C-alpha positions as CSV (number, residue, x, y, z in Angstrom):
1,M,65.3,-102.3,-7.9
2,F,63.5,-100.2,-5.3
3,D,61.8,-96.9,-5.9
4,S,64.3,-94.2,-4.6
5,S,61.6,-92.9,-2.3
6,E,62.1,-96.2,-0.3
7,A,65.8,-95.6,0.2
8,Q,66.9,-94.4,3.6
9,A,69.3,-91.5,4.1
10,R,71.6,-94.0,5.8
11,P,71.5,-97.7,6.5
12,R,70.6,-98.9,10.0
13,D,74.0,-100.6,10.2
14,P,76.7,-99.1,7.9
15,V,78.9,-102.2,8.2
16,H,76.4,-105.0,7.3
17,I,73.7,-105.2,4.6
18,D,70.4,-106.5,6.0
19,V,68.7,-108.3,3.1
20,E,65.6,-108.7,5.2
21,D,65.1,-104.9,5.5
22,A,63.5,-103.3,2.4
23,G,64.9,-99.9,3.4
24,D,68.4,-101.3,3.7
25,L,68.1,-103.0,0.3
26,A,66.9,-99.8,-1.3
27,Y,69.7,-97.8,0.3
28,W,72.5,-100.2,-0.8
29,T,71.2,-100.7,-4.3
30,E,71.1,-96.9,-4.8
31,A,74.5,-96.4,-3.0
32,L,76.2,-99.1,-5.0
33,K,74.3,-98.3,-8.3
34,V,73.2,-101.9,-8.8
35,D,69.9,-103.7,-9.0
36,E,68.7,-106.0,-6.2
37,P,69.6,-109.3,-7.9
38,T,73.2,-108.0,-8.4
39,L,73.4,-107.0,-4.8
40,R,72.0,-110.3,-3.6
41,G,74.5,-112.1,-5.8
42,A,77.4,-110.1,-4.4
43,I,76.2,-110.9,-0.9
44,Q,76.0,-114.5,-1.7
45,A,79.5,-114.5,-3.1
46,V,81.3,-112.5,-0.3
47,G,78.9,-112.2,2.7
48,F,77.0,-109.3,4.3
49,T,79.8,-106.9,5.0
50,A,79.3,-103.7,3.1
51,R,83.0,-103.2,2.4
52,D,83.4,-106.7,1.0
53,V,80.3,-106.3,-1.2
54,R,81.6,-102.9,-2.5
55,D,85.0,-104.3,-3.2
56,Y,83.5,-107.4,-5.0
57,L,81.3,-105.2,-7.2
58,A,84.2,-102.9,-8.0
59,M,86.4,-105.9,-9.0
60,R,83.6,-107.3,-11.2
61,M,83.1,-104.0,-12.8
62,A,86.8,-103.6,-13.5
63,A,86.9,-107.2,-15.0
64,A,83.9,-106.4,-17.2
65,H,85.5,-103.2,-18.5
66,P,89.3,-103.7,-18.8
67,A,91.4,-100.7,-19.6
């Protein structure tokens, strides 16, 4: 996970996650409250669209902690 001082106030592209940009990775790991390997795994599973990644992570979290 990146140091929070590396995180940008906003991603360069709010729709897509740029895994080649350290600032983007820092932003999205902080915004989604996940570490980098988890973020990269989600991107590998559903692609680079931020909404798809967010939904995928929420679904995984719900499955891991059923009501």
